C-alpha positions in Angstrom: 10.2 -3.0 9.7 7.2 -1.5 8.0 4.5 -4.3 8.5 4.7 -6.3 11.6 5.2 -9.5 12.3 1.6 -12.1 12.0 0.0 -8.4 10.8 -2.4 -8.4 7.9 -2.1 -6.3 4.8 -3.5 -7.0 1.4 -1.4 -7.0 -1.7 -0.7 -4.0 -3.4 -0.4 -5.7 -7.2 -2.0 -8.0 -9.0 0.2 -11.6 -8.7 -1.6 -13.7 -11.5 1.8 -16.7 -10.9 -0.4 -17.6 -7.9 -3.4 -17.1 -8.4 -3.8 -14.0 -5.8 -5.2 -10.2 -6.9 -4.2 -6.9 -6.0 -6.9 -6.1 -2.3 -6.3 -9.5 -1.5 -4.7 -10.3 2.3 -2.5 -11.3 3.0 -1.1 -12.2 6.5 2.9 -10.8 7.2 4.8 -14.0 8.8 8.4 -13.1 8.5 10.5 -9.8 8.1 13.2 -10.3 5.3 16.0 -7.4 5.0 17.0 -6.2 2.5 20.5 -4.7 1.3 22.1 -2.8 -1.9 20.8 -4.9 -4.0 18.1 -6.5 -2.3 14.7 -4.4 -1.1 13.4 -5.5 1.8 11.1 -7.5 2.2 8.3 -10.1 4.1 7.3 -13.6 3.7 3.3 -13.7 3.8 0.8 -16.2 3.9 -2.5 -16.0 1.7 -5.6 -18.2 3.4 -9.1 -18.9 2.1 -12.4 -17.3 3.8 -12.4 -21.1 6.0 -8.4 -20.2 7.1 -6.4 -22.7 5.6 -3.3 -22.2 4.0 -4.1 -21.4 0.0 -0.1 -20.6 -0.5 3.1 -19.0 0.8 5.0 -16.7 -1.1 8.0 -14.1 -0.6 7.2 -10.0 -1.7 9.1 -7.4 -1.6 7.6 -4.7 0.8 6.4 -1.9 -3.0 4.1 -5.7 -3.5 2.5 -4.8 0.2 0.1 -2.3 1.5 -1.3 -1.1 4.7 -5.1 -2.1 5.2 -7.3 1.1 5.7 -10.6 1.6 7.7 -12.7 1.9 5.3 -12.1 -1.1 3.4 -14.8 -3.8 3.2 -12.6 -7.0 2.0 -15.3 -9.4 -0.5 -14.6 -13.1 -1.9 -13.9 -14.6 -4.9 -13.0 -17.9 -6.0 -9.5 -17.8 -8.1 -10.2 -18.8 -11.8 -7.5 -21.5 -13.1 -5.2 -20.8 -15.5 
């Protein structure tokens, strides 16, 4: 398991269907072990700046990236599709 449960990570790619962007921070809430036909995955929770849940989504391990010490979080407002 690359990402520990309840740790923070960032999206490694845009998820336009969820109005999420690469770099958005998420919290890992469940590990989904893979097999020959499916990669390892995670269920992550996306919250707003007040800590309210925006969505919960299952992602493959490759769709997440570890946080880096020199990154600066920012605030953005999703635009409705």
